[in-house]
MISE-179288 format. One record per atom (N, C-alpha, C, O): atom name; x, z, y; residue in three letters. Coordinates in steps of 0.05 Angstrom, whole numbers, plus 5000, padded with zeros to 4 digits. Example, Ala and Ser with C-alpha at 12.3 -4.5 7.8 and 13.67 -1.06 7.14 Angstrom:
BEGIN
<atom at="N" xx="5264" zz="5156" yy="4886" aa="ALA"/>
<atom at="CA" xx="5246" zz="5156" yy="4910" aa="ALA"/>
<atom at="C" xx="5264" zz="5156" yy="4934" aa="ALA"/>
<atom at="O" xx="5285" zz="5169" yy="4934" aa="ALA"/>
<atom at="N" xx="5257" zz="5142" yy="4955" aa="SER"/>
<atom at="CA" xx="5273" zz="5143" yy="4979" aa="SER"/>
<atom at="C" xx="5258" zz="5157" yy="5001" aa="SER"/>
<atom at="O" xx="5268" zz="5161" yy="5023" aa="SER"/>
//
This chain:
BEGIN
<atom at="N" xx="4625" zz="4343" yy="5518" aa="MET"/>
<atom at="CA" xx="4640" zz="4367" yy="5521" aa="MET"/>
<atom at="C" xx="4666" zz="4364" yy="5539" aa="MET"/>
<atom at="O" xx="4683" zz="4347" yy="5532" aa="MET"/>
<atom at="N" xx="4670" zz="4378" yy="5560" aa="SER"/>
<atom at="CA" xx="4691" zz="4381" yy="5580" aa="SER"/>
<atom at="C" xx="4711" zz="4394" yy="5564" aa="SER"/>
<atom at="O" xx="4708" zz="4406" yy="5542" aa="SER"/>
<atom at="N" xx="4734" zz="4391" yy="5579" aa="GLY"/>
<atom at="CA" xx="4761" zz="4402" yy="5568" aa="GLY"/>
<atom at="C" xx="4756" zz="4440" yy="5573" aa="GLY"/>
<atom at="O" xx="4768" zz="4458" yy="5560" aa="GLY"/>
<atom at="N" xx="4740" zz="4445" yy="5592" aa="THR"/>
<atom at="CA" xx="4739" zz="4473" yy="5601" aa="THR"/>
<atom at="C" xx="4723" zz="4486" yy="5578" aa="THR"/>
<atom at="O" xx="4728" zz="4509" yy="5570" aa="THR"/>
<atom at="N" xx="4702" zz="4468" yy="5568" aa="ASP"/>
<atom at="CA" xx="4680" zz="4480" yy="5546" aa="ASP"/>
<atom at="C" xx="4701" zz="4483" yy="5521" aa="ASP"/>
<atom at="O" xx="4701" zz="4505" yy="5508" aa="ASP"/>
<atom at="N" xx="4717" zz="4463" yy="5514" aa="GLN"/>
<atom at="CA" xx="4734" zz="4461" yy="5490" aa="GLN"/>
<atom at="C" xx="4751" zz="4487" yy="5489" aa="GLN"/>
<atom at="O" xx="4755" zz="4500" yy="5469" aa="GLN"/>
<atom at="N" xx="4764" zz="4492" yy="5516" aa="VAL"/>
<atom at="CA" xx="4786" zz="4513" yy="5519" aa="VAL"/>
<atom at="C" xx="4768" zz="4538" yy="5514" aa="VAL"/>
<atom at="O" xx="4778" zz="4555" yy="5499" aa="VAL"/>
<atom at="N" xx="4744" zz="4543" yy="5522" aa="GLU"/>
<atom at="CA" xx="4733" zz="4573" yy="5523" aa="GLU"/>
<atom at="C" xx="4720" zz="4567" yy="5490" aa="GLU"/>
<atom at="O" xx="4721" zz="4586" yy="5475" aa="GLU"/>
<atom at="N" xx="4709" zz="4545" yy="5481" aa="GLU"/>
<atom at="CA" xx="4707" zz="4552" yy="5449" aa="GLU"/>
<atom at="C" xx="4729" zz="4557" yy="5429" aa="GLU"/>
<atom at="O" xx="4726" zz="4568" yy="5407" aa="GLU"/>
<atom at="N" xx="4753" zz="4546" yy="5438" aa="LEU"/>
<atom at="CA" xx="4777" zz="4552" yy="5424" aa="LEU"/>
<atom at="C" xx="4784" zz="4581" yy="5425" aa="LEU"/>
<atom at="O" xx="4793" zz="4594" yy="5406" aa="LEU"/>
<atom at="N" xx="4779" zz="4592" yy="5454" aa="GLN"/>
<atom at="CA" xx="4783" zz="4621" yy="5459" aa="GLN"/>
<atom at="C" xx="4770" zz="4640" yy="5444" aa="GLN"/>
<atom at="O" xx="4779" zz="4661" yy="5436" aa="GLN"/>
<atom at="N" xx="4747" zz="4632" yy="5439" aa="HIS"/>
<atom at="CA" xx="4722" zz="4647" yy="5426" aa="HIS"/>
<atom at="C" xx="4730" zz="4646" yy="5398" aa="HIS"/>
<atom at="O" xx="4729" zz="4667" yy="5385" aa="HIS"/>
<atom at="N" xx="4739" zz="4619" yy="5384" aa="GLN"/>
<atom at="CA" xx="4742" zz="4625" yy="5355" aa="GLN"/>
<atom at="C" xx="4772" zz="4644" yy="5349" aa="GLN"/>
<atom at="O" xx="4778" zz="4656" yy="5329" aa="GLN"/>
<atom at="N" xx="4789" zz="4640" yy="5375" aa="VAL"/>
<atom at="CA" xx="4810" zz="4654" yy="5366" aa="VAL"/>
<atom at="C" xx="4809" zz="4682" yy="5368" aa="VAL"/>
<atom at="O" xx="4824" zz="4696" yy="5355" aa="VAL"/>
<atom at="N" xx="4793" zz="4690" yy="5382" aa="GLU"/>
<atom at="CA" xx="4782" zz="4723" yy="5382" aa="GLU"/>
<atom at="C" xx="4769" zz="4727" yy="5359" aa="GLU"/>
<atom at="O" xx="4776" zz="4746" yy="5345" aa="GLU"/>
<atom at="N" xx="4751" zz="4711" yy="5350" aa="HIS"/>
<atom at="CA" xx="4737" zz="4719" yy="5325" aa="HIS"/>
<atom at="C" xx="4755" zz="4719" yy="5299" aa="HIS"/>
<atom at="O" xx="4749" zz="4733" yy="5280" aa="HIS"/>
<atom at="N" xx="4778" zz="4703" yy="5299" aa="THR"/>
<atom at="CA" xx="4794" zz="4703" yy="5284" aa="THR"/>
<atom at="C" xx="4816" zz="4725" yy="5279" aa="THR"/>
<atom at="O" xx="4828" zz="4733" yy="5259" aa="THR"/>
<atom at="N" xx="4816" zz="4732" yy="5303" aa="ARG"/>
<atom at="CA" xx="4842" zz="4754" yy="5312" aa="ARG"/>
<atom at="C" xx="4826" zz="4785" yy="5305" aa="ARG"/>
<atom at="O" xx="4839" zz="4806" yy="5300" aa="ARG"/>
<atom at="N" xx="4793" zz="4784" yy="5306" aa="ALA"/>
<atom at="CA" xx="4778" zz="4803" yy="5296" aa="ALA"/>
<atom at="C" xx="4783" zz="4811" yy="5264" aa="ALA"/>
<atom at="O" xx="4789" zz="4832" yy="5253" aa="ALA"/>
<atom at="N" xx="4777" zz="4786" yy="5255" aa="GLN"/>
<atom at="CA" xx="4772" zz="4781" yy="5224" aa="GLN"/>
<atom at="C" xx="4802" zz="4793" yy="5209" aa="GLN"/>
<atom at="O" xx="4806" zz="4808" yy="5190" aa="GLN"/>
<atom at="N" xx="4821" zz="4778" yy="5228" aa="LEU"/>
<atom at="CA" xx="4845" zz="4789" yy="5216" aa="LEU"/>
<atom at="C" xx="4857" zz="4817" yy="5215" aa="LEU"/>
<atom at="O" xx="4874" zz="4826" yy="5200" aa="LEU"/>
<atom at="N" xx="4843" zz="4828" yy="5235" aa="GLY"/>
<atom at="CA" xx="4845" zz="4858" yy="5244" aa="GLY"/>
<atom at="C" xx="4834" zz="4878" yy="5221" aa="GLY"/>
<atom at="O" xx="4845" zz="4898" yy="5211" aa="GLY"/>
<atom at="N" xx="4805" zz="4864" yy="5214" aa="GLN"/>
<atom at="CA" xx="4791" zz="4880" yy="5193" aa="GLN"/>
<atom at="C" xx="4810" zz="4876" yy="5170" aa="GLN"/>
<atom at="O" xx="4818" zz="4897" yy="5160" aa="GLN"/>
<atom at="N" xx="4819" zz="4853" yy="5160" aa="THR"/>
<atom at="CA" xx="4831" zz="4854" yy="5140" aa="THR"/>
<atom at="C" xx="4858" zz="4873" yy="5134" aa="THR"/>
<atom at="O" xx="4862" zz="4885" yy="5114" aa="THR"/>
<atom at="N" xx="4871" zz="4872" yy="5153" aa="VAL"/>
<atom at="CA" xx="4893" zz="4889" yy="5155" aa="VAL"/>
<atom at="C" xx="4886" zz="4918" yy="5152" aa="VAL"/>
<atom at="O" xx="4895" zz="4933" yy="5134" aa="VAL"/>
<atom at="N" xx="4869" zz="4926" yy="5170" aa="ASP"/>
<atom at="CA" xx="4857" zz="4954" yy="5163" aa="ASP"/>
<atom at="C" xx="4847" zz="4960" yy="5131" aa="ASP"/>
<atom at="O" xx="4851" zz="4980" yy="5117" aa="ASP"/>
<atom at="N" xx="4836" zz="4939" yy="5126" aa="GLU"/>
<atom at="CA" xx="4830" zz="4942" yy="5088" aa="GLU"/>
<atom at="C" xx="4853" zz="4945" yy="5077" aa="GLU"/>
<atom at="O" xx="4857" zz="4967" yy="5067" aa="GLU"/>
<atom at="N" xx="4874" zz="4925" yy="5077" aa="LEU"/>
<atom at="CA" xx="4897" zz="4926" yy="5060" aa="LEU"/>
<atom at="C" xx="4912" zz="4951" yy="5062" aa="LEU"/>
<atom at="O" xx="4921" zz="4962" yy="5042" aa="LEU"/>
<atom at="N" xx="4916" zz="4964" yy="5091" aa="ASN"/>
<atom at="CA" xx="4921" zz="4986" yy="5097" aa="ASN"/>
<atom at="C" xx="4915" zz="5010" yy="5084" aa="ASN"/>
<atom at="O" xx="4930" zz="5027" yy="5076" aa="ASN"/>
<atom at="N" xx="4885" zz="5009" yy="5081" aa="ARG"/>
<atom at="CA" xx="4871" zz="5033" yy="5066" aa="ARG"/>
<atom at="C" xx="4873" zz="5032" yy="5036" aa="ARG"/>
<atom at="O" xx="4874" zz="5052" yy="5022" aa="ARG"/>
<atom at="N" xx="4873" zz="5005" yy="5026" aa="ARG"/>
<atom at="CA" xx="4882" zz="5005" yy="5003" aa="ARG"/>
<atom at="C" xx="4909" zz="5014" yy="4991" aa="ARG"/>
<atom at="O" xx="4910" zz="5027" yy="4971" aa="ARG"/>
<atom at="N" xx="4933" zz="5005" yy="5007" aa="ALA"/>
<atom at="CA" xx="4955" zz="5011" yy="5004" aa="ALA"/>
<atom at="C" xx="4957" zz="5045" yy="5002" aa="ALA"/>
<atom at="O" xx="4966" zz="5057" yy="4982" aa="ALA"/>
<atom at="N" xx="4948" zz="5060" yy="5027" aa="GLU"/>
<atom at="CA" xx="4948" zz="5085" yy="5027" aa="GLU"/>
<atom at="C" xx="4934" zz="5100" yy="5001" aa="GLU"/>
<atom at="O" xx="4942" zz="5121" yy="4991" aa="GLU"/>
<atom at="N" xx="4911" zz="5086" yy="4991" aa="GLU"/>
<atom at="CA" xx="4904" zz="5102" yy="4967" aa="GLU"/>
<atom at="C" xx="4920" zz="5099" yy="4945" aa="GLU"/>
<atom at="O" xx="4923" zz="5117" yy="4929" aa="GLU"/>
<atom at="N" xx="4932" zz="5072" yy="4942" aa="LYS"/>
<atom at="CA" xx="4954" zz="5071" yy="4919" aa="LYS"/>
<atom at="C" xx="4975" zz="5091" yy="4921" aa="LYS"/>
<atom at="O" xx="4984" zz="5103" yy="4901" aa="LYS"/>
<atom at="N" xx="4982" zz="5095" yy="4948" aa="MET"/>
<atom at="CA" xx="5006" zz="5109" yy="4951" aa="MET"/>
<atom at="C" xx="4999" zz="5143" yy="4940" aa="MET"/>
<atom at="O" xx="5013" zz="5158" yy="4928" aa="MET"/>
<atom at="N" xx="4977" zz="5146" yy="4948" aa="HIS"/>
<atom at="CA" xx="4967" zz="5175" yy="4943" aa="HIS"/>
<atom at="C" xx="4964" zz="5182" yy="4909" aa="HIS"/>
<atom at="O" xx="4972" zz="5203" yy="4899" aa="HIS"/>
<atom at="N" xx="4951" zz="5160" yy="4897" aa="LYS"/>
<atom at="CA" xx="4956" zz="5156" yy="4870" aa="LYS"/>
<atom at="C" xx="4982" zz="5161" yy="4858" aa="LYS"/>
<atom at="O" xx="4986" zz="5181" yy="4844" aa="LYS"/>
<atom at="N" xx="5001" zz="5143" yy="4865" aa="ALA"/>
<atom at="CA" xx="5025" zz="5149" yy="4861" aa="ALA"/>
<atom at="C" xx="5040" zz="5173" yy="4860" aa="ALA"/>
<atom at="O" xx="5056" zz="5181" yy="4843" aa="ALA"/>
<atom at="N" xx="5030" zz="5185" yy="4888" aa="ALA"/>
<atom at="CA" xx="5045" zz="5213" yy="4893" aa="ALA"/>
<atom at="C" xx="5032" zz="5231" yy="4872" aa="ALA"/>
<atom at="O" xx="5047" zz="5248" yy="4863" aa="ALA"/>
<atom at="N" xx="5010" zz="5230" yy="4865" aa="GLU"/>
<atom at="CA" xx="4999" zz="5253" yy="4843" aa="GLU"/>
<atom at="C" xx="5010" zz="5251" yy="4812" aa="GLU"/>
<atom at="O" xx="5006" zz="5267" yy="4794" aa="GLU"/>
<atom at="N" xx="5025" zz="5228" yy="4812" aa="LEU"/>
<atom at="CA" xx="5045" zz="5228" yy="4786" aa="LEU"/>
<atom at="C" xx="5066" zz="5235" yy="4792" aa="LEU"/>
<atom at="O" xx="5076" zz="5245" yy="4771" aa="LEU"/>
<atom at="N" xx="5081" zz="5237" yy="4811" aa="VAL"/>
<atom at="CA" xx="5108" zz="5249" yy="4810" aa="VAL"/>
<atom at="C" xx="5109" zz="5279" yy="4799" aa="VAL"/>
<atom at="O" xx="5131" zz="5284" yy="4790" aa="VAL"/>
<atom at="N" xx="5096" zz="5294" yy="4797" aa="PRO"/>
<atom at="CA" xx="5101" zz="5319" yy="4787" aa="PRO"/>
<atom at="C" xx="5102" zz="5315" yy="4756" aa="PRO"/>
<atom at="O" xx="5116" zz="5330" yy="4742" aa="PRO"/>
<atom at="N" xx="5088" zz="5298" yy="4747" aa="PHE"/>
<atom at="CA" xx="5088" zz="5297" yy="4719" aa="PHE"/>
<atom at="C" xx="5117" zz="5276" yy="4706" aa="PHE"/>
<atom at="O" xx="5130" zz="5280" yy="4685" aa="PHE"/>
<atom at="N" xx="5121" zz="5258" yy="4724" aa="ALA"/>
<atom at="CA" xx="5148" zz="5239" yy="4716" aa="ALA"/>
<atom at="C" xx="5168" zz="5265" yy="4722" aa="ALA"/>
<atom at="O" xx="5183" zz="5269" yy="4703" aa="ALA"/>
<atom at="N" xx="5171" zz="5280" yy="4739" aa="LEU"/>
<atom at="CA" xx="5192" zz="5302" yy="4741" aa="LEU"/>
<atom at="C" xx="5190" zz="5317" yy="4721" aa="LEU"/>
<atom at="O" xx="5211" zz="5322" yy="4708" aa="LEU"/>
<atom at="N" xx="5166" zz="5328" yy="4715" aa="GLY"/>
<atom at="CA" xx="5164" zz="5342" yy="4682" aa="GLY"/>
<atom at="C" xx="5177" zz="5333" yy="4661" aa="GLY"/>
<atom at="O" xx="5192" zz="5347" yy="4647" aa="GLY"/>
<atom at="N" xx="5171" zz="5306" yy="4659" aa="GLY"/>
<atom at="CA" xx="5184" zz="5288" yy="4636" aa="GLY"/>
<atom at="C" xx="5206" zz="5289" yy="4639" aa="GLY"/>
<atom at="O" xx="5219" zz="5294" yy="4618" aa="GLY"/>
<atom at="N" xx="5220" zz="5285" yy="4661" aa="LEU"/>
<atom at="CA" xx="5251" zz="5287" yy="4664" aa="LEU"/>
<atom at="C" xx="5266" zz="5309" yy="4659" aa="LEU"/>
<atom at="O" xx="5288" zz="5309" yy="4649" aa="LEU"/>
<atom at="N" xx="5253" zz="5330" yy="4669" aa="ALA"/>
<atom at="CA" xx="5266" zz="5354" yy="4660" aa="ALA"/>
<atom at="C" xx="5261" zz="5357" yy="4630" aa="ALA"/>
<atom at="O" xx="5281" zz="5366" yy="4619" aa="ALA"/>
<atom at="N" xx="5241" zz="5353" yy="4614" aa="VAL"/>
<atom at="CA" xx="5244" zz="5357" yy="4589" aa="VAL"/>
<atom at="C" xx="5257" zz="5341" yy="4573" aa="VAL"/>
<atom at="O" xx="5259" zz="5347" yy="4550" aa="VAL"/>
<atom at="N" xx="5269" zz="5315" yy="4583" aa="ILE"/>
<atom at="CA" xx="5288" zz="5298" yy="4569" aa="ILE"/>
<atom at="C" xx="5318" zz="5310" yy="4577" aa="ILE"/>
<atom at="O" xx="5334" zz="5312" yy="4559" aa="ILE"/>
<atom at="N" xx="5325" zz="5317" yy="4597" aa="VAL"/>
<atom at="CA" xx="5344" zz="5330" yy="4603" aa="VAL"/>
<atom at="C" xx="5353" zz="5352" yy="4589" aa="VAL"/>
<atom at="O" xx="5376" zz="5355" yy="4581" aa="VAL"/>
<atom at="N" xx="5331" zz="5371" yy="4586" aa="VAL"/>
<atom at="CA" xx="5334" zz="5401" yy="4567" aa="VAL"/>
<atom at="C" xx="5339" zz="5395" yy="4541" aa="VAL"/>
<atom at="O" xx="5355" zz="5409" yy="4529" aa="VAL"/>
<atom at="N" xx="5326" zz="5371" yy="4529" aa="LEU"/>
<atom at="CA" xx="5331" zz="5359" yy="4503" aa="LEU"/>
<atom at="C" xx="5356" zz="5349" yy="4500" aa="LEU"/>
<atom at="O" xx="5371" zz="5359" yy="4483" aa="LEU"/>
<atom at="N" xx="5362" zz="5334" yy="4513" aa="LEU"/>
<atom at="CA" xx="5397" zz="5324" yy="4518" aa="LEU"/>
<atom at="C" xx="5415" zz="5348" yy="4522" aa="LEU"/>
<atom at="O" xx="5435" zz="5350" yy="4508" aa="LEU"/>
<atom at="N" xx="5410" zz="5361" yy="4534" aa="LEU"/>
<atom at="CA" xx="5429" zz="5388" yy="4537" aa="LEU"/>
<atom at="C" xx="5430" zz="5399" yy="4507" aa="LEU"/>
<atom at="O" xx="5451" zz="5400" yy="4494" aa="LEU"/>
<atom at="N" xx="5404" zz="5410" yy="4495" aa="LEU"/>
<atom at="CA" xx="5402" zz="5423" yy="4472" aa="LEU"/>
<atom at="C" xx="5418" zz="5406" yy="4449" aa="LEU"/>
<atom at="O" xx="5432" zz="5417" yy="4432" aa="LEU"/>
<atom at="N" xx="5416" zz="5381" yy="4450" aa="ARG"/>
<atom at="CA" xx="5428" zz="5365" yy="4432" aa="ARG"/>
<atom at="C" xx="5461" zz="5360" yy="4432" aa="ARG"/>
<atom at="O" xx="5476" zz="5353" yy="4414" aa="ARG"/>
<atom at="N" xx="5466" zz="5368" yy="4458" aa="LYS"/>
<atom at="CA" xx="5494" zz="5362" yy="4462" aa="LYS"/>
<atom at="C" xx="5506" zz="5395" yy="4454" aa="LYS"/>
<atom at="O" xx="5527" zz="5398" yy="4442" aa="LYS"/>
<atom at="N" xx="5489" zz="5417" yy="4461" aa="ILE"/>
<atom at="CA" xx="5504" zz="5439" yy="4453" aa="ILE"/>
<atom at="C" xx="5503" zz="5446" yy="4421" aa="ILE"/>
<atom at="O" xx="5517" zz="5464" yy="4412" aa="ILE"/>
<atom at="N" xx="5488" zz="5431" yy="4407" aa="ARG"/>
<atom at="CA" xx="5488" zz="5438" yy="4382" aa="ARG"/>
<atom at="C" xx="5508" zz="5420" yy="4362" aa="ARG"/>
<atom at="O" xx="5511" zz="5425" yy="4338" aa="ARG"/>
<atom at="N" xx="5519" zz="5400" yy="4376" aa="ARG"/>
<atom at="CA" xx="5539" zz="5387" yy="4361" aa="ARG"/>
<atom at="C" xx="5566" zz="5399" yy="4367" aa="ARG"/>
<atom at="O" xx="5586" zz="5390" yy="4357" aa="ARG"/>
//
């Protein structure tokens, strides 16, 4: 195998690896986006829970 053939083979391997990495990054980004959407769905419940706690603390302080 000549030096030129080796270089071409390495270039092909690099291109293939880059394509695989691109697919992996795309998949990781997709999963991260799904998780962010799921977390965002929980924000109203968390805020509601926090509001209840604040109200209970205020009621407790007022009664004393």
